[in-house]
C-alpha positions as CSV (number, residue, x, y, z in Angstrom):
1,M,-54.8,-28.7,-31.6
2,Q,-57.7,-30.1,-29.8
3,Y,-57.5,-32.0,-26.5
4,M,-60.1,-33.8,-24.3
5,I,-59.7,-33.1,-20.6
6,L,-61.3,-36.0,-18.7
7,I,-62.3,-35.6,-15.0
8,Y,-62.2,-38.6,-12.8
9,E,-63.3,-38.6,-9.1
10,P,-63.9,-41.0,-6.4
11,E,-67.4,-42.5,-6.7
12,D,-68.3,-41.4,-3.2
13,A,-66.7,-37.9,-3.3
14,Y,-70.0,-36.1,-3.0
15,A,-71.9,-38.4,-0.6
16,G,-73.7,-37.1,2.5
17,E,-74.3,-33.5,3.6
18,A,-70.6,-32.5,3.5
19,G,-70.3,-34.1,0.0
20,Q,-73.3,-32.1,-1.3
21,A,-71.7,-28.9,0.0
22,L,-68.5,-29.8,-1.7
23,L,-70.4,-30.6,-4.9
24,A,-71.9,-27.1,-4.9
25,E,-68.5,-25.5,-4.4
26,I,-66.9,-27.7,-7.2
27,V,-69.8,-27.0,-9.6
28,A,-69.4,-23.2,-9.1
29,K,-65.7,-23.5,-9.9
30,H,-66.5,-25.4,-13.0
31,M,-69.0,-22.9,-14.1
32,A,-66.4,-20.1,-13.6
33,L,-63.7,-22.1,-15.4
34,A,-66.1,-22.8,-18.4
35,E,-67.1,-19.1,-18.6
36,D,-63.4,-18.1,-18.7
37,L,-62.4,-20.8,-21.3
38,S,-65.4,-19.9,-23.5
39,A,-64.6,-16.2,-23.3
40,S,-61.0,-16.9,-24.4
41,G,-62.1,-19.1,-27.3
42,V,-60.3,-22.2,-25.9
43,M,-63.4,-24.2,-24.9
44,K,-65.2,-26.1,-27.7
45,D,-67.5,-28.3,-25.6
46,G,-67.9,-29.7,-22.2
47,S,-70.3,-31.3,-19.8
48,G,-70.7,-33.2,-16.6
49,L,-71.8,-36.8,-16.8
50,Q,-74.4,-38.7,-14.8
51,D,-73.2,-41.1,-12.2
52,S,-71.5,-44.3,-13.5
53,S,-74.5,-46.3,-12.3
54,T,-76.4,-44.9,-15.4
55,A,-73.8,-46.2,-17.9
56,T,-74.5,-49.1,-20.2
57,T,-71.5,-50.8,-21.8
58,I,-71.5,-52.8,-25.1
59,I,-68.9,-55.5,-25.1
60,T,-68.0,-57.2,-28.4
61,Q,-66.2,-60.5,-28.1
62,G,-66.0,-63.3,-30.7
63,G,-68.3,-61.5,-33.0
64,R,-71.1,-61.1,-30.5
65,Q,-72.2,-58.0,-28.7
66,T,-73.6,-58.1,-25.1
67,L,-75.0,-55.3,-23.0
68,H,-73.9,-54.7,-19.4
69,D,-75.1,-52.3,-16.9
70,G,-72.6,-49.8,-15.6
71,P,-69.1,-48.8,-16.8
72,F,-66.8,-51.6,-18.1
73,A,-64.0,-50.7,-15.8
74,E,-64.4,-52.0,-12.2
75,T,-63.1,-49.0,-10.2
76,R,-64.0,-46.7,-7.4
77,E,-63.6,-43.7,-9.6
78,H,-65.9,-42.6,-12.4
79,L,-65.6,-40.3,-15.4
80,G,-67.5,-37.3,-14.1
81,G,-67.2,-34.9,-17.0
82,Y,-65.0,-33.4,-19.7
83,Y,-63.8,-30.3,-21.5
84,L,-63.0,-30.3,-25.2
85,I,-60.4,-27.5,-25.8
86,D,-58.5,-26.2,-28.7
87,V,-55.0,-24.8,-27.8
88,G,-51.6,-24.5,-29.4
89,D,-49.9,-27.5,-27.8
90,L,-49.8,-29.9,-24.8
91,D,-48.2,-27.4,-22.5
92,E,-51.2,-25.1,-22.9
93,A,-53.6,-28.0,-22.5
94,L,-51.9,-29.0,-19.3
95,A,-52.1,-25.4,-18.0
96,V,-55.9,-25.5,-18.6
97,A,-56.2,-29.0,-17.0
98,R,-54.4,-27.8,-13.8
99,R,-57.3,-25.3,-13.4
100,V,-60.0,-28.0,-13.4
101,P,-61.5,-28.3,-9.9
102,V,-61.8,-31.9,-8.5
103,A,-62.6,-33.5,-5.1
104,D,-59.7,-34.9,-3.1
105,G,-58.3,-37.9,-4.9
106,G,-59.6,-36.7,-8.2
107,K,-57.6,-37.0,-11.4
108,V,-57.6,-35.0,-14.6
109,E,-56.5,-36.7,-17.8
110,V,-55.3,-34.8,-20.9
111,R,-55.5,-36.6,-24.2
112,P,-55.2,-35.2,-27.9
113,L,-57.9,-35.9,-30.2
114,A,-56.9,-38.2,-33.1
115,V,-56.7,-36.5,-36.5
116,Y,-57.6,-38.7,-39.4
């Protein structure tokens, strides 16, 4: 079964000199995790995402579409990246998700892909 692991972190987690050092550490951990998941055949795809300020949201309301700069949700966290994995069940997906490195206050969401 395929699961999307979504990585949310505080928007300012990597600000400043200390934040940049933390980012380098976290990225190195992601690279090691991705290498391990790829080698085991679990990882199907994954990537970091650019800052939420680069997002554009299309809102459809009343049959009209409007474009908005930034993410739709007003939040101090942003979706920073994802892993797409293929494992046997939710327990296995959660075991992988627990290995995802995040900054303090970060969250990792596990969601099964819809099968149509």
